[in-house]
N, CA, C, O and the ligand as a Tripos MOL2 file, in Angstrom:
@<TRIPOS>MOLECULE
protein
  285   283    72     0     0
PROTEIN
NO_CHARGES

@<TRIPOS>ATOM
      1 N          -3.4590  -12.3290   11.5910 N.3       1 MET1
      2 CA         -3.1730  -12.2780   10.1880 C.3       1 MET1
      3 C          -2.6470  -13.5710    9.5820 C.2       1 MET1
      4 O          -1.8430  -14.2710   10.1980 O.2       1 MET1
      5 N          -3.1050  -13.8860    8.3670 N.am      2 SER2
      6 CA         -2.6650  -15.1150    7.7820 C.3       2 SER2
      7 C          -1.1030  -15.0680    7.5540 C.2       2 SER2
      8 O          -0.5320  -14.0580    7.1440 O.2       2 SER2
      9 N          -0.4960  -16.1970    7.8440 N.am      3 PRO3
     10 CA          0.9040  -16.3580    7.5610 C.3       3 PRO3
     11 C           1.3370  -16.0780    6.0840 C.2       3 PRO3
     12 O           2.4850  -15.7580    5.7770 O.2       3 PRO3
     13 N           0.3150  -16.2280    5.2100 N.am      4 ASP4
     14 CA          0.6050  -16.0380    3.8500 C.3       4 ASP4
     15 C           0.4470  -14.4950    3.4120 C.2       4 ASP4
     16 O           0.7440  -14.1250    2.2760 O.2       4 ASP4
     17 N          -0.0190  -13.6690    4.3550 N.am      5 ALA5
     18 CA         -0.1540  -12.3110    4.0020 C.3       5 ALA5
     19 C           1.1840  -11.7090    3.5480 C.2       5 ALA5
     20 O           2.1830  -11.8550    4.2520 O.2       5 ALA5
     21 N           1.2250  -11.0290    2.3790 N.am      6 PRO6
     22 CA          2.5110  -10.4450    2.0110 C.3       6 PRO6
     23 C           2.7370   -9.0870    2.8220 C.2       6 PRO6
     24 O           1.7850   -8.4420    3.2610 O.2       6 PRO6
     25 N           3.9850   -8.7260    2.9780 N.am      7 LEU7
     26 CA          4.3740   -7.4240    3.4350 C.3       7 LEU7
     27 C           4.7490   -6.5530    2.3460 C.2       7 LEU7
     28 O           5.6680   -6.8560    1.5840 O.2       7 LEU7
     29 N           4.0370   -5.4120    2.2260 N.am      8 LEU8
     30 CA          4.2610   -4.5590    1.1100 C.3       8 LEU8
     31 C           5.2770   -3.5420    1.4020 C.2       8 LEU8
     32 O           5.3910   -3.0550    2.5270 O.2       8 LEU8
     33 N           6.0620   -3.1950    0.3480 N.am      9 THR9
     34 CA          7.0550   -2.1230    0.5620 C.3       9 THR9
     35 C           6.4770   -0.8730   -0.0830 C.2       9 THR9
     36 O           6.3140   -0.8070   -1.3020 O.2       9 THR9
     37 N           6.1570    0.1540    0.7800 N.am     10 TRP10
     38 CA          5.6050    1.3810    0.3040 C.3      10 TRP10
     39 C           6.4520    2.5080    0.7030 C.2      10 TRP10
     40 O           6.0220    3.3770    1.4620 O.2      10 TRP10
     41 N           7.7240    2.5300    0.1880 N.am     11 ARG11
     42 CA          8.7100    3.5770    0.6850 C.3      11 ARG11
     43 C           8.6130    4.8260   -0.2710 C.2      11 ARG11
     44 O           9.0260    5.9240    0.1020 O.2      11 ARG11
     45 N           8.0810    4.6370   -1.4580 N.am     12 ASP12
     46 CA          8.0170    5.7570   -2.3350 C.3      12 ASP12
     47 C           7.1780    6.8850   -1.7800 C.2      12 ASP12
     48 O           6.1170    6.6000   -1.2250 O.2      12 ASP12
     49 N           7.5770    8.1700   -1.8890 N.am     13 PRO13
     50 CA          6.8390    9.2870   -1.3470 C.3      13 PRO13
     51 C           5.4720    9.4430   -1.9450 C.2      13 PRO13
     52 O           4.6260   10.1050   -1.3430 O.2      13 PRO13
     53 N           5.2090    8.8750   -3.0860 N.am     14 ARG14
     54 CA          3.9230    9.0250   -3.6710 C.3      14 ARG14
     55 C           2.8670    8.2540   -2.9260 C.2      14 ARG14
     56 O           1.6750    8.4270   -3.1830 O.2      14 ARG14
     57 N           3.2660    7.4330   -2.0350 N.am     15 HIS15
     58 CA          2.2400    6.6960   -1.2150 C.3      15 HIS15
     59 C           1.6830    7.6480   -0.0920 C.2      15 HIS15
     60 O           0.6770    7.3310    0.5420 O.2      15 HIS15
     61 N           2.3360    8.7820    0.1290 N.am     16 TYR16
     62 CA          1.7980    9.6930    1.1480 C.3      16 TYR16
     63 C           1.1940   10.9400    0.5800 C.2      16 TYR16
     64 O           1.8950   11.7010   -0.0860 O.2      16 TYR16
     65 N          -0.1490   11.2040    0.8250 N.am     17 ASP17
     66 CA         -0.7760   12.2650    0.2290 C.3      17 ASP17
     67 C          -0.7740   13.4160    1.2250 C.2      17 ASP17
     68 O          -1.4830   13.3730    2.2310 O.2      17 ASP17
     69 N           0.0280   14.4520    0.9460 N.am     18 HIS18
     70 CA          0.0720   15.5170    1.9100 C.3      18 HIS18
     71 C          -1.1830   16.4490    1.8840 C.2      18 HIS18
     72 O          -1.3050   17.3580    2.7050 O.2      18 HIS18
     73 N          -2.0790   16.2040    0.9500 N.am     19 ARG19
     74 CA         -3.3200   16.9670    0.9950 C.3      19 ARG19
     75 C          -4.2460   16.6300    2.0550 C.2      19 ARG19
     76 O          -5.2110   17.3440    2.3240 O.2      19 ARG19
     77 N          -3.9530   15.4850    2.7030 N.am     20 GLY20
     78 CA         -4.7310   15.1280    3.8730 C.3      20 GLY20
     79 C          -5.3190   13.6400    3.7940 C.2      20 GLY20
     80 O          -5.0980   12.9080    2.8290 O.2      20 GLY20
     81 N          -6.0540   13.2780    4.8530 N.am     21 ASP21
     82 CA         -6.6270   11.9690    4.9780 C.3      21 ASP21
     83 C          -7.8380   11.8560    4.0890 C.2      21 ASP21
     84 O          -8.5950   12.7860    3.8090 O.2      21 ASP21
     85 N          -7.9340   10.5690    3.6640 N.am     22 ARG22
     86 CA         -9.2550   10.1690    2.9870 C.3      22 ARG22
     87 C          -9.5930    8.8280    3.5760 C.2      22 ARG22
     88 O          -8.7760    8.0980    4.1380 O.2      22 ARG22
     89 N         -10.9830    8.5450    3.3820 N.am     23 PRO23
     90 CA        -11.3140    7.1320    3.9590 C.3      23 PRO23
     91 C         -10.6680    6.0040    3.2290 C.2      23 PRO23
     92 O         -10.6440    5.9760    1.9980 O.2      23 PRO23
     93 N         -10.1490    5.0820    3.9720 N.am     24 CYS24
     94 CA         -9.5390    3.8700    3.4630 C.3      24 CYS24
     95 C         -10.5750    3.1080    2.7170 C.2      24 CYS24
     96 O         -11.6650    2.9010    3.2500 O.2      24 CYS24
     97 N         -10.3060    2.6670    1.5000 N.am     25 VAL25
     98 CA        -11.2580    1.9500    0.6920 C.3      25 VAL25
     99 C         -11.5660    0.5190    1.2940 C.2      25 VAL25
    100 O         -12.5130   -0.1470    0.8750 O.2      25 VAL25
    101 N         -10.7730    0.1050    2.2380 N.am     26 LEU26
    102 CA        -10.8890   -1.2070    2.7680 C.3      26 LEU26
    103 C         -11.5260   -1.1930    4.1740 C.2      26 LEU26
    104 O         -12.3570   -2.0520    4.4680 O.2      26 LEU26
    105 N         -11.1570   -0.2450    5.0400 N.am     27 CYS27
    106 CA        -11.7670   -0.2470    6.3810 C.3      27 CYS27
    107 C         -12.5790    1.0650    6.6170 C.2      27 CYS27
    108 O         -13.3360    1.1300    7.5860 O.2      27 CYS27
    109 N         -12.4420    2.0930    5.7690 N.am     28 GLY28
    110 CA        -13.2840    3.2840    5.9130 C.3      28 GLY28
    111 C         -12.7090    4.3220    6.9220 C.2      28 GLY28
    112 O         -13.2380    5.4230    7.0670 O.2      28 GLY28
    113 N         -11.6300    3.9360    7.5980 N.am     29 ARG29
    114 CA        -11.0290    5.0040    8.4980 C.3      29 ARG29
    115 C         -10.0960    5.8390    7.7970 C.2      29 ARG29
    116 O          -9.5090    5.3590    6.8270 O.2      29 ARG29
    117 N          -9.8640    7.0920    8.1740 N.am     30 PRO30
    118 CA         -9.0230    8.0310    7.4960 C.3      30 PRO30
    119 C          -7.5640    7.5360    7.3900 C.2      30 PRO30
    120 O          -7.0310    6.8970    8.2970 O.2      30 PRO30
    121 N          -6.9770    7.8470    6.2930 N.am     31 THR31
    122 CA         -5.6160    7.4950    6.0630 C.3      31 THR31
    123 C          -4.9500    8.4510    5.0780 C.2      31 THR31
    124 O          -5.6180    8.8430    4.1210 O.2      31 THR31
    125 N          -3.6500    8.8740    5.2340 N.am     32 PRO32
    126 CA         -3.0700    9.6840    4.2380 C.3      32 PRO32
    127 C          -2.2680    8.8640    3.2270 C.2      32 PRO32
    128 O          -1.5830    9.4160    2.3650 O.2      32 PRO32
    129 N          -2.3630    7.5470    3.3450 N.am     33 LEU33
    130 CA         -1.5970    6.6400    2.4700 C.3      33 LEU33
    131 C          -2.4410    6.3530    1.2390 C.2      33 LEU33
    132 O          -3.6680    6.2690    1.2860 O.2      33 LEU33
    133 N          -1.6830    6.2010    0.0840 N.am     34 ARG34
    134 CA         -2.3690    5.8790   -1.2040 C.3      34 ARG34
    135 C          -1.7410    4.7160   -1.8610 C.2      34 ARG34
    136 O          -0.5270    4.5400   -1.7590 O.2      34 ARG34
    137 N          -2.5150    3.8930   -2.5460 N.am     35 SER35
    138 CA         -1.9210    2.7420   -3.3080 C.3      35 SER35
    139 C          -1.3480    3.2620   -4.5760 C.2      35 SER35
    140 O          -1.4920    4.4460   -4.8790 O.2      35 SER35
    141 N          -0.6880    2.4000   -5.3480 N.am     36 HIS36
    142 CA         -0.1090    2.7720   -6.6070 C.3      36 HIS36
    143 C          -1.1650    3.3680   -7.5840 C.2      36 HIS36
    144 O          -0.8630    4.1740   -8.4640 O.2      36 HIS36
    145 N          -2.4030    2.9170   -7.3670 N.am     37 GLN37
    146 CA         -3.5290    3.4390   -8.2010 C.3      37 GLN37
    147 C          -4.1930    4.6240   -7.5910 C.2      37 GLN37
    148 O          -5.2670    5.0520   -8.0130 O.2      37 GLN37
    149 N          -3.5410    5.1520   -6.5900 N.am     38 GLY38
    150 CA         -4.1860    6.3700   -5.9020 C.3      38 GLY38
    151 C          -5.3470    6.0840   -5.0310 C.2      38 GLY38
    152 O          -6.0170    7.0350   -4.6280 O.2      38 GLY38
    153 N          -5.6600    4.8610   -4.6960 N.am     39 GLU39
    154 CA         -6.6390    4.5000   -3.7670 C.3      39 GLU39
    155 C          -6.2640    4.8180   -2.3600 C.2      39 GLU39
    156 O          -5.1530    4.4530   -1.9730 O.2      39 GLU39
    157 N          -7.0630    5.4580   -1.5470 N.am     40 PRO40
    158 CA         -6.6930    5.6500   -0.0690 C.3      40 PRO40
    159 C          -6.7550    4.1870    0.5670 C.2      40 PRO40
    160 O          -7.7280    3.4440    0.4390 O.2      40 PRO40
    161 N          -5.6960    3.8980    1.2050 N.am     41 ALA41
    162 CA         -5.6680    2.5270    1.9260 C.3      41 ALA41
    163 C          -4.5530    2.5280    2.8460 C.2      41 ALA41
    164 O          -3.4570    2.9680    2.4990 O.2      41 ALA41
    165 N          -4.7880    2.0230    4.0920 N.am     42 HIS42
    166 CA         -3.7620    1.7400    5.0610 C.3      42 HIS42
    167 C          -2.8710    0.6130    4.4620 C.2      42 HIS42
    168 O          -3.3530   -0.2860    3.7720 O.2      42 HIS42
    169 N          -1.6020    0.7020    4.7480 N.am     43 LYS43
    170 CA         -0.6860   -0.3580    4.2220 C.3      43 LYS43
    171 C          -1.1500   -1.6370    4.8650 C.2      43 LYS43
    172 O          -1.2490   -2.6310    4.1460 O.2      43 LYS43
    173 N          -1.4330   -1.7130    6.0900 N.am     44 ALA44
    174 CA         -1.8240   -3.0090    6.6930 C.3      44 ALA44
    175 C          -3.1040   -3.5460    6.0920 C.2      44 ALA44
    176 O          -3.2440   -4.7600    5.9430 O.2      44 ALA44
    177 N          -4.0570   -2.6700    5.7350 N.am     45 CYS45
    178 CA         -5.2670   -3.1320    5.0700 C.3      45 CYS45
    179 C          -4.9020   -3.6410    3.6960 C.2      45 CYS45
    180 O          -5.4270   -4.6800    3.2940 O.2      45 CYS45
    181 N          -4.0480   -2.9860    2.9570 N.am     46 ALA46
    182 CA         -3.6900   -3.4700    1.6060 C.3      46 ALA46
    183 C          -2.9670   -4.7920    1.7220 C.2      46 ALA46
    184 O          -3.1620   -5.6710    0.8820 O.2      46 ALA46
    185 N          -2.1390   -4.9590    2.7350 N.am     47 GLU47
    186 CA         -1.4260   -6.2570    2.9100 C.3      47 GLU47
    187 C          -2.4460   -7.3340    3.1400 C.2      47 GLU47
    188 O          -2.3410   -8.4070    2.5460 O.2      47 GLU47
    189 N          -3.4730   -7.0840    4.0130 N.am     48 ARG48
    190 CA         -4.5210   -8.0950    4.2160 C.3      48 ARG48
    191 C          -5.2300   -8.3660    2.9040 C.2      48 ARG48
    192 O          -5.4620   -9.5250    2.5630 O.2      48 ARG48
    193 N          -5.5750   -7.3440    2.1710 N.am     49 TRP49
    194 CA         -6.3660   -7.5270    0.9470 C.3      49 TRP49
    195 C          -5.5380   -8.3700    0.0270 C.2      49 TRP49
    196 O          -6.0420   -9.3290   -0.5560 O.2      49 TRP49
    197 N          -4.2280   -8.0230   -0.1230 N.am     50 ALA50
    198 CA         -3.3620   -8.7790   -1.0630 C.3      50 ALA50
    199 C          -3.2820  -10.2740   -0.5950 C.2      50 ALA50
    200 O          -3.2090  -11.1830   -1.4220 O.2      50 ALA50
    201 N          -3.2980  -10.4920    0.6930 N.am     51 GLY51
    202 CA         -3.1700  -11.8620    1.1820 C.3      51 GLY51
    203 C          -4.5040  -12.6680    0.8460 C.2      51 GLY51
    204 O          -4.4780  -13.8850    0.6620 O.2      51 GLY51
    205 N          -5.6380  -11.9310    0.7810 N.am     52 ASP52
    206 CA         -6.8820  -12.5540    0.4980 C.3      52 ASP52
    207 C          -7.1630  -12.6670   -0.9550 C.2      52 ASP52
    208 O          -8.1290  -13.3260   -1.3380 O.2      52 ASP52
    209 N          -6.3170  -12.0180   -1.8420 N.am     53 HIS53
    210 CA         -6.4740  -12.1230   -3.3010 C.3      53 HIS53
    211 C          -5.1340  -12.3610   -3.9360 C.2      53 HIS53
    212 O          -4.6090  -11.5010   -4.6430 O.2      53 HIS53
    213 N          -4.5610  -13.5570   -3.6820 N.am     54 PRO54
    214 CA         -3.2500  -13.8130   -4.2440 C.3      54 PRO54
    215 C          -3.2530  -13.7320   -5.8060 C.2      54 PRO54
    216 O          -4.1530  -14.2040   -6.5010 O.2      54 PRO54
    217 N          -2.1840  -13.1020   -6.2670 N.am     55 GLY55
    218 CA         -2.1020  -12.9860   -7.6450 C.3      55 GLY55
    219 C          -2.6270  -11.6880   -8.2230 C.2      55 GLY55
    220 O          -2.2970  -11.3200   -9.3500 O.2      55 GLY55
    221 N          -3.4860  -10.9640   -7.4100 N.am     56 ASP56
    222 CA         -4.0510   -9.7200   -7.8720 C.3      56 ASP56
    223 C          -3.0520   -8.6600   -7.6830 C.2      56 ASP56
    224 O          -2.2450   -8.6930   -6.7540 O.2      56 ASP56
    225 N          -3.1030   -7.6710   -8.6020 N.am     57 THR57
    226 CA         -2.0360   -6.6300   -8.5970 C.3      57 THR57
    227 C          -2.6540   -5.2800   -8.1310 C.2      57 THR57
    228 O          -2.0770   -4.2300   -8.4160 O.2      57 THR57
    229 N          -3.8040   -5.2810   -7.4280 N.am     58 ARG58
    230 CA         -4.4580   -4.0310   -6.9290 C.3      58 ARG58
    231 C          -3.4570   -3.3320   -5.9950 C.2      58 ARG58
    232 O          -3.2000   -2.1390   -6.1540 O.2      58 ARG58
    233 N          -2.8850   -4.0720   -5.0140 N.am     59 PHE59
    234 CA         -1.9970   -3.5930   -4.0990 C.3      59 PHE59
    235 C          -0.6550   -4.2400   -4.1870 C.2      59 PHE59
    236 O          -0.5870   -5.4220   -3.8510 O.2      59 PHE59
    237 N           0.4320   -3.6210   -4.5980 N.am     60 VAL60
    238 CA          1.5930   -4.2200   -4.7930 C.3      60 VAL60
    239 C           2.7720   -3.3700   -4.1080 C.2      60 VAL60
    240 O           2.5760   -2.2190   -3.7200 O.2      60 VAL60
    241 N           3.9530   -3.9900   -3.9920 N.am     61 SER61
    242 CA          5.0580   -3.3160   -3.4640 C.3      61 SER61
    243 C           5.7500   -2.3400   -4.4580 C.2      61 SER61
    244 O           5.5090   -2.4580   -5.6590 O.2      61 SER61
    245 N           6.5460   -1.4400   -4.0330 N.am     62 ASP62
    246 CA          7.3370   -0.5720   -4.9170 C.3      62 ASP62
    247 C           8.2700   -1.5020   -5.6040 C.2      62 ASP62
    248 O           8.7060   -2.5060   -5.0410 O.2      62 ASP62
    249 N           8.5950   -1.1460   -6.9060 N.am     63 PRO63
    250 CA          9.5950   -1.9400   -7.5950 C.3      63 PRO63
    251 C          10.9180   -1.9440   -6.7830 C.2      63 PRO63
    252 O          11.2910   -0.9220   -6.2080 O.2      63 PRO63
    253 N          11.6190   -3.0950   -6.7410 N.am     64 PRO64
    254 CA         12.9470   -3.0750   -5.9400 C.3      64 PRO64
    255 C          14.0070   -2.2190   -6.6750 C.2      64 PRO64
    256 O          14.0660   -2.0890   -7.8980 O.2      64 PRO64
    257 N          14.8360   -1.6510   -5.7690 N.am     65 GLY65
    258 CA         16.0070   -0.9530   -6.3940 C.3      65 GLY65
    259 C          15.8140    0.5300   -6.4960 C.2      65 GLY65
    260 O          16.7890    1.2740   -6.6000 O.2      65 GLY65
    261 N          14.5110    1.0090   -6.4680 N.am     66 ARG66
    262 CA         14.2730    2.4330   -6.6640 C.3      66 ARG66
    263 C          14.9610    3.3220   -5.5740 C.2      66 ARG66
    264 O          15.3230    4.4680   -5.8430 O.2      66 ARG66
    265 N          15.1200    2.8060   -4.4290 N.am     67 ALA67
    266 CA         15.5910    3.5430   -3.2840 C.3      67 ALA67
    267 C          17.1670    3.4780   -3.2560 C.2      67 ALA67
    268 O          17.7730    4.0740   -2.3660 O.2      67 ALA67
    269 N          17.7950    2.7990   -4.1690 N.am     68 ARG68
    270 CA         19.2380    2.6770   -4.0540 C.3      68 ARG68
    271 C          19.8790    3.3940   -5.2660 C.2      68 ARG68
    272 O          20.8580    2.9070   -5.8330 O.2      68 ARG68
    273 N          19.3150    4.5480   -5.6510 N.am     69 ILE69
    274 CA         19.8660    5.2800   -6.7550 C.3      69 ILE69
    275 C          21.2600    5.8190   -6.3920 C.2      69 ILE69
    276 O          22.1140    6.0030   -7.2600 O.2      69 ILE69
    277 N          21.4750    6.0720   -5.0540 N.am     70 HIS70
    278 CA         22.7270    6.7270   -4.6320 C.3      70 HIS70
    279 C          23.7710    5.7210   -4.3420 C.2      70 HIS70
    280 O          24.9050    6.0950   -4.0440 O.2      70 HIS70
    281 N          23.4440    4.4010   -4.4120 N.am     71 ALA71
    282 CA         24.3780    3.3180   -4.0150 C.3      71 ALA71
    283 C          25.5260    3.2170   -5.0050 C.2      71 ALA71
    284 O          26.4080    2.3740   -4.8450 O.2      71 ALA71
    285 ZN         -7.7190    0.7540    6.3410 Zn       72 ZN72
@<TRIPOS>BOND
     1     1     2 1
     2     2     3 1
     3     3     4 2
     4     3     5 am
     5     5     6 1
     6     6     7 1
     7     7     8 2
     8     7     9 am
     9     9    10 1
    10    10    11 1
    11    11    12 2
    12    11    13 am
    13    13    14 1
    14    14    15 1
    15    15    16 2
    16    15    17 am
    17    17    18 1
    18    18    19 1
    19    19    20 2
    20    19    21 am
    21    21    22 1
    22    22    23 1
    23    23    24 2
    24    23    25 am
    25    25    26 1
    26    26    27 1
    27    27    28 2
    28    27    29 am
    29    29    30 1
    30    30    31 1
    31    31    32 2
    32    31    33 am
    33    33    34 1
    34    34    35 1
    35    35    36 2
    36    35    37 am
    37    37    38 1
    38    38    39 1
    39    39    40 2
    40    39    41 am
    41    41    42 1
    42    42    43 1
    43    43    44 2
    44    43    45 am
    45    45    46 1
    46    46    47 1
    47    47    48 2
    48    47    49 am
    49    49    50 1
    50    50    51 1
    51    51    52 2
    52    51    53 am
    53    53    54 1
    54    54    55 1
    55    55    56 2
    56    55    57 am
    57    57    58 1
    58    58    59 1
    59    59    60 2
    60    59    61 am
    61    61    62 1
    62    62    63 1
    63    63    64 2
    64    63    65 am
    65    65    66 1
    66    66    67 1
    67    67    68 2
    68    67    69 am
    69    69    70 1
    70    70    71 1
    71    71    72 2
    72    71    73 am
    73    73    74 1
    74    74    75 1
    75    75    76 2
    76    75    77 am
    77    77    78 1
    78    78    79 1
    79    79    80 2
    80    79    81 am
    81    81    82 1
    82    82    83 1
    83    83    84 2
    84    83    85 am
    85    85    86 1
    86    86    87 1
    87    87    88 2
    88    87    89 am
    89    89    90 1
    90    90    91 1
    91    91    92 2
    92    91    93 am
    93    93    94 1
    94    94    95 1
    95    95    96 2
    96    95    97 am
    97    97    98 1
    98    98    99 1
    99    99   100 2
   100    99   101 am
   101   101   102 1
   102   102   103 1
   103   103   104 2
   104   103   105 am
   105   105   106 1
   106   106   107 1
   107   107   108 2
   108   107   109 am
   109   109   110 1
   110   110   111 1
   111   111   112 2
   112   111   113 am
   113   113   114 1
   114   114   115 1
   115   115   116 2
   116   115   117 am
   117   117   118 1
   118   118   119 1
   119   119   120 2
   120   119   121 am
   121   121   122 1
   122   122   123 1
   123   123   124 2
   124   123   125 am
   125   125   126 1
   126   126   127 1
   127   127   128 2
   128   127   129 am
   129   129   130 1
   130   130   131 1
   131   131   132 2
   132   131   133 am
   133   133   134 1
   134   134   135 1
   135   135   136 2
   136   135   137 am
   137   137   138 1
   138   138   139 1
   139   139   140 2
   140   139   141 am
   141   141   142 1
   142   142   143 1
   143   143   144 2
   144   143   145 am
   145   145   146 1
   146   146   147 1
   147   147   148 2
   148   147   149 am
   149   149   150 1
   150   150   151 1
   151   151   152 2
   152   151   153 am
   153   153   154 1
   154   154   155 1
   155   155   156 2
   156   155   157 am
   157   157   158 1
   158   158   159 1
   159   159   160 2
   160   159   161 am
   161   161   162 1
   162   162   163 1
   163   163   164 2
   164   163   165 am
   165   165   166 1
   166   166   167 1
   167   167   168 2
   168   167   169 am
   169   169   170 1
   170   170   171 1
   171   171   172 2
   172   171   173 am
   173   173   174 1
   174   174   175 1
   175   175   176 2
   176   175   177 am
   177   177   178 1
   178   178   179 1
   179   179   180 2
   180   179   181 am
   181   181   182 1
   182   182   183 1
   183   183   184 2
   184   183   185 am
   185   185   186 1
   186   186   187 1
   187   187   188 2
   188   187   189 am
   189   189   190 1
   190   190   191 1
   191   191   192 2
   192   191   193 am
   193   193   194 1
   194   194   195 1
   195   195   196 2
   196   195   197 am
   197   197   198 1
   198   198   199 1
   199   199   200 2
   200   199   201 am
   201   201   202 1
   202   202   203 1
   203   203   204 2
   204   203   205 am
   205   205   206 1
   206   206   207 1
   207   207   208 2
   208   207   209 am
   209   209   210 1
   210   210   211 1
   211   211   212 2
   212   211   213 am
   213   213   214 1
   214   214   215 1
   215   215   216 2
   216   215   217 am
   217   217   218 1
   218   218   219 1
   219   219   220 2
   220   219   221 am
   221   221   222 1
   222   222   223 1
   223   223   224 2
   224   223   225 am
   225   225   226 1
   226   226   227 1
   227   227   228 2
   228   227   229 am
   229   229   230 1
   230   230   231 1
   231   231   232 2
   232   231   233 am
   233   233   234 1
   234   234   235 1
   235   235   236 2
   236   235   237 am
   237   237   238 1
   238   238   239 1
   239   239   240 2
   240   239   241 am
   241   241   242 1
   242   242   243 1
   243   243   244 2
   244   243   245 am
   245   245   246 1
   246   246   247 1
   247   247   248 2
   248   247   249 am
   249   249   250 1
   250   250   251 1
   251   251   252 2
   252   251   253 am
   253   253   254 1
   254   254   255 1
   255   255   256 2
   256   255   257 am
   257   257   258 1
   258   258   259 1
   259   259   260 2
   260   259   261 am
   261   261   262 1
   262   262   263 1
   263   263   264 2
   264   263   265 am
   265   265   266 1
   266   266   267 1
   267   267   268 2
   268   267   269 am
   269   269   270 1
   270   270   271 1
   271   271   272 2
   272   271   273 am
   273   273   274 1
   274   274   275 1
   275   275   276 2
   276   275   277 am
   277   277   278 1
   278   278   279 1
   279   279   280 2
   280   279   281 am
   281   281   282 1
   282   282   283 1
   283   283   284 2
@<TRIPOS>SUBSTRUCTURE
     1 MET1         2 RESIDUE 1 A MET
     2 SER2         6 RESIDUE 1 A SER
     3 PRO3        10 RESIDUE 1 A PRO
     4 ASP4        14 RESIDUE 1 A ASP
     5 ALA5        18 RESIDUE 1 A ALA
     6 PRO6        22 RESIDUE 1 A PRO
     7 LEU7        26 RESIDUE 1 A LEU
     8 LEU8        30 RESIDUE 1 A LEU
     9 THR9        34 RESIDUE 1 A THR
    10 TRP10       38 RESIDUE 1 A TRP
    11 ARG11       42 RESIDUE 1 A ARG
    12 ASP12       46 RESIDUE 1 A ASP
    13 PRO13       50 RESIDUE 1 A PRO
    14 ARG14       54 RESIDUE 1 A ARG
    15 HIS15       58 RESIDUE 1 A HIS
    16 TYR16       62 RESIDUE 1 A TYR
    17 ASP17       66 RESIDUE 1 A ASP
    18 HIS18       70 RESIDUE 1 A HIS
    19 ARG19       74 RESIDUE 1 A ARG
    20 GLY20       78 RESIDUE 1 A GLY
    21 ASP21       82 RESIDUE 1 A ASP
    22 ARG22       86 RESIDUE 1 A ARG
    23 PRO23       90 RESIDUE 1 A PRO
    24 CYS24       94 RESIDUE 1 A CYS
    25 VAL25       98 RESIDUE 1 A VAL
    26 LEU26      102 RESIDUE 1 A LEU
    27 CYS27      106 RESIDUE 1 A CYS
    28 GLY28      110 RESIDUE 1 A GLY
    29 ARG29      114 RESIDUE 1 A ARG
    30 PRO30      118 RESIDUE 1 A PRO
    31 THR31      122 RESIDUE 1 A THR
    32 PRO32      126 RESIDUE 1 A PRO
    33 LEU33      130 RESIDUE 1 A LEU
    34 ARG34      134 RESIDUE 1 A ARG
    35 SER35      138 RESIDUE 1 A SER
    36 HIS36      142 RESIDUE 1 A HIS
    37 GLN37      146 RESIDUE 1 A GLN
    38 GLY38      150 RESIDUE 1 A GLY
    39 GLU39      154 RESIDUE 1 A GLU
    40 PRO40      158 RESIDUE 1 A PRO
    41 ALA41      162 RESIDUE 1 A ALA
    42 HIS42      166 RESIDUE 1 A HIS
    43 LYS43      170 RESIDUE 1 A LYS
    44 ALA44      174 RESIDUE 1 A ALA
    45 CYS45      178 RESIDUE 1 A CYS
    46 ALA46      182 RESIDUE 1 A ALA
    47 GLU47      186 RESIDUE 1 A GLU
    48 ARG48      190 RESIDUE 1 A ARG
    49 TRP49      194 RESIDUE 1 A TRP
    50 ALA50      198 RESIDUE 1 A ALA
    51 GLY51      202 RESIDUE 1 A GLY
    52 ASP52      206 RESIDUE 1 A ASP
    53 HIS53      210 RESIDUE 1 A HIS
    54 PRO54      214 RESIDUE 1 A PRO
    55 GLY55      218 RESIDUE 1 A GLY
    56 ASP56      222 RESIDUE 1 A ASP
    57 THR57      226 RESIDUE 1 A THR
    58 ARG58      230 RESIDUE 1 A ARG
    59 PHE59      234 RESIDUE 1 A PHE
    60 VAL60      238 RESIDUE 1 A VAL
    61 SER61      242 RESIDUE 1 A SER
    62 ASP62      246 RESIDUE 1 A ASP
    63 PRO63      250 RESIDUE 1 A PRO
    64 PRO64      254 RESIDUE 1 A PRO
    65 GLY65      258 RESIDUE 1 A GLY
    66 ARG66      262 RESIDUE 1 A ARG
    67 ALA67      266 RESIDUE 1 A ALA
    68 ARG68      270 RESIDUE 1 A ARG
    69 ILE69      274 RESIDUE 1 A ILE
    70 HIS70      278 RESIDUE 1 A HIS
    71 ALA71      282 RESIDUE 1 A ALA
    72 ZN72       285 GROUP 0 **** ****
């Protein structure tokens, strides 16, 4: 993996589709994960794609701070 490949934060439950697996738009293998746009994609595949497309917002991390509501 490129050292420049970003690590995405996908902690929000909306990234997990309980309705089941769908083919990843990047590698074609089944995944229950969804991007912010609802595209089926493995997190690792999305990270690789983001590393290959710097500046593009197709795959992004969750906004910071959302998980700290109870802090
Ligand atoms: Zn994939």
